[in-house]
C-alpha positions in Angstrom: 98.7 -145.6 -105.2 96.6 -147.4 -102.6 94.1 -145.1 -100.7 93.8 -145.8 -97.0 90.1 -146.4 -96.1 90.6 -144.7 -92.8 91.8 -141.5 -94.5 88.8 -141.5 -96.9 86.5 -141.9 -93.9 88.1 -139.0 -92.1 87.9 -136.8 -95.2 84.3 -137.6 -95.7 83.5 -136.8 -92.2 85.3 -133.4 -92.4 83.5 -132.6 -95.7 80.1 -133.3 -94.0 81.1 -131.1 -91.1 82.0 -128.3 -93.4 78.7 -128.6 -95.3 76.8 -128.7 -92.0 78.6 -125.6 -90.7 77.9 -123.7 -94.0 74.3 -124.7 -93.9 74.0 -123.6 -90.3 75.6 -120.3 -91.1 73.2 -119.8 -94.0 70.2 -120.6 -91.8 71.5 -118.2 -89.1 72.0 -115.4 -91.6 68.6 -116.0 -93.0 67.1 -115.9 -89.5 68.9 -112.7 -88.7 67.8 -111.1 -92.0 64.2 -112.2 -91.3 64.4 -110.7 -87.8 65.8 -107.5 -89.2 63.0 -107.3 -91.7 60.4 -108.0 -89.0 61.9 -105.3 -86.8 61.8 -102.8 -89.6 58.3 -103.8 -90.4 57.3 -103.4 -86.7 59.0 -99.9 -86.5 57.3 -98.9 -89.7 53.9 -100.0 -88.4 54.5 -98.1 -85.2 55.2 -94.9 -87.2 52.1 -95.5 -89.2 50.0 -95.9 -86.1 51.5 -92.8 -84.4 50.8 -90.8 -87.5 47.2 -92.0 -87.7 46.7 -91.3 -83.9 48.1 -87.8 -84.4 45.8 -87.1 -87.3 42.9 -88.5 -85.3 43.7 -86.2 -82.3 44.0 -83.2 -84.7 40.6 -84.0 -86.2 39.0 -84.5 -82.8 40.6 -81.2 -81.5 39.2 -79.4 -84.5 35.8 -80.9 -84.0 35.9 -80.1 -80.3 36.8 -76.4 -81.0 34.0 -76.2 -83.5 31.5 -77.6 -81.0 32.8 -75.2 -78.3 32.5 -72.2 -80.6 29.0 -73.3 -81.5 28.1 -73.7 -77.9 29.4 -70.3 -77.1 27.3 -68.9 -79.9 24.2 -70.6 -78.6 24.9 -69.2 -75.1 25.4 -65.7 -76.5 22.2 -66.0 -78.5 20.3 -67.3 -75.5 21.6 -64.4 -73.4 20.5 -61.9 -76.0 17.1 -63.5 -76.0 16.8 -63.5 -72.2 18.3 -60.0 -71.6 15.0 -58.1 -72.4 13.1 -60.7 -70.3 15.5 -60.3 -67.4 15.3 -56.5 -67.6 11.6 -56.7 -67.6 11.7 -59.0 -64.6 14.1 -56.7 -62.7 11.9 -53.7 -63.6 8.8 -55.4 -62.3 10.6 -56.4 -59.1 11.7 -52.8 -58.6 8.2 -51.5 -59.2 6.8 -54.0 -56.8 9.3 -53.0 -54.2 8.6 -49.4 -54.7 4.8 -49.9 -54.4 5.3 -52.0 -51.3 7.5 -49.3 -49.8 4.9 -46.6 -50.6 2.2 -48.7 -49.0 4.2 -49.3 -45.9 5.4 -45.7 -45.4 2.1 -44.3 -44.1 1.8 -47.2 -41.6 5.3 -46.6 -40.3 4.6 -42.9 -39.9 1.4 -43.7 -37.9 3.5 -46.0 -35.7 5.9 -43.2 -35.1 3.1 -40.8 -34.2 1.8 -43.4 -31.8 5.2 -43.8 -30.3 5.5 -40.0 -29.8 2.3 -39.9 -27.9 3.3 -42.8 -25.8 6.7 -41.2 -25.0 5.0 -37.9 -24.2 2.5 -39.6 -21.9 5.3 -41.5 -20.1 7.3 -38.2 -19.7 4.2 -36.5 -18.3 3.6 -39.3 -15.9 7.2 -39.1 -14.7 6.9 -35.4 -14.1 3.5 -35.6 -12.4 3.6 -34.8 -8.7 0.5 -36.2 -6.9 -1.1 -34.4 -4.0 -0.3 -35.1 -0.4 -3.2 -37.4 0.1 -2.5 -39.4 -3.0 1.1 -39.9 -1.9 -0.1 -41.7 1.2 -2.6 -44.0 -0.6 -1.0 -47.3 -1.4 -3.7 -48.1 -4.0 -3.0 -44.8 -5.8 0.7 -45.5 -5.9 0.2 -49.0 -7.2 -2.2 -47.8 -9.9 0.3 -45.2 -11.1 3.2 -47.7 -11.1 1.1 -50.2 -13.1 0.1 -47.5 -15.6 3.8 -46.5 -16.1 4.9 -50.1 -16.4 2.3 -50.7 -19.1 3.4 -47.5 -21.0 7.0 -48.6 -20.9 6.1 -52.1 -22.2 4.1 -50.6 -25.1 6.8 -48.2 -25.9 9.4 -50.9 -25.9 7.2 -53.1 -28.2 6.8 -50.2 -30.6 10.5 -49.8 -30.8 11.0 -53.5 -31.5 8.4 -53.4 -34.3 10.1 -50.3 -35.9 13.5 -51.8 -35.6 12.3 -55.0 -37.2 11.1 -52.9 -40.2 14.5 -51.3 -40.6 13.5 -48.0 -38.9 16.2 -46.4 -36.7 16.4 -43.0 -35.1 18.7 -40.2 -36.2 21.4 -39.0 -33.9 20.0 -36.8 -31.1 21.5 -34.0 -28.9 25.2 -33.4 -29.3 25.2 -34.4 -33.0 25.9 -31.7 -35.7 23.0 -30.2 -37.5 22.3 -32.1 -40.8 20.2 -29.9 -43.0 19.2 -32.9 -45.2 17.7 -34.8 -42.3 16.9 -32.1 -39.7 14.9 -29.0 -39.4 16.0 -26.3 -37.0 12.8 -25.0 -35.3 14.7 -22.8 -32.9 18.1 -21.7 -31.5 19.5 -21.6 -27.9 22.5 -20.0 -26.5 24.8 -22.6 -24.8 28.3 -21.2 -24.3 29.5 -24.6 -23.2 28.6 -26.2 -26.6 29.9 -25.4 -30.1 27.8 -23.7 -32.6 25.7 -25.8 -34.9 25.1 -28.8 -32.7 21.7 -30.2 -31.7 20.8 -29.2 -28.1 17.3 -30.6 -27.9 14.9 -32.7 -30.0 11.4 -31.4 -30.3 10.5 -34.3 -32.7 12.7 -37.2 -33.3 13.7 -38.1 -36.8 14.0 -41.5 -38.3 15.7 -43.3 -41.2 14.2 -46.2 -43.0 16.6 -48.5 -44.9 19.2 -45.7 -44.9 16.6 -43.3 -46.4 14.9 -40.4 -44.6 11.5 -41.5 -43.2 10.8 -38.4 -41.0 13.0 -35.4 -40.5 13.9 -34.4 -37.0 12.8 -31.1 -35.5 15.6 -29.8 -33.3 16.9 -26.8 -31.4 20.4 -25.7 -32.5 23.0 -24.0 -30.4 24.0 -20.5 -31.5 26.2 -18.4 -29.3 25.1 -14.8 -29.1 28.6 -13.5 -28.3 30.1 -15.0 -31.4 27.1 -14.0 -33.5 27.5 -10.3 -32.5 
């Protein structure tokens, strides 16, 4: 049987095509398998890195906690060491403040005595009635006015100094009697006032930084009708 050369050429071409297709498929499958293996390797590497990172974070957290605990222990030890020193410092400061207060107390009392004398002198000057001749003398009137003005200025300056040192007067007439800060040196009968209130101050009392500096000497109201 005679074979047609054209047919043989076609068959050869078809065979080469099949071989090329098979080879291409094999290459594609091999490439896909390689990509799959590479992806699996990358995923595995990512898991390994995450596990290592987690372990590293755990180790660093433990180290940080240990360092923090050690720091707190050092702070506590330092506080225990400084506590006696701080108490001694506070005690010395309180002692110094107490000594300073005791040193200033007599001076403030002297200033109060001076103020009392100035206030008494001003009151006496206001109640003084000059004679008929002195009333007509302009020089005499000017001298008395100058003396009074000087007394008022000195008295005002004393009040400013005392206020600057934290000294303030106790409540005066009309206030209820305070046995801790006032001494009743006499009683009066005022029917228009309730019992137990201060009617007059014989000697003004003062507080110094909310503590009693000098007690007040007062006259207290006491109704005779209610007493009987």
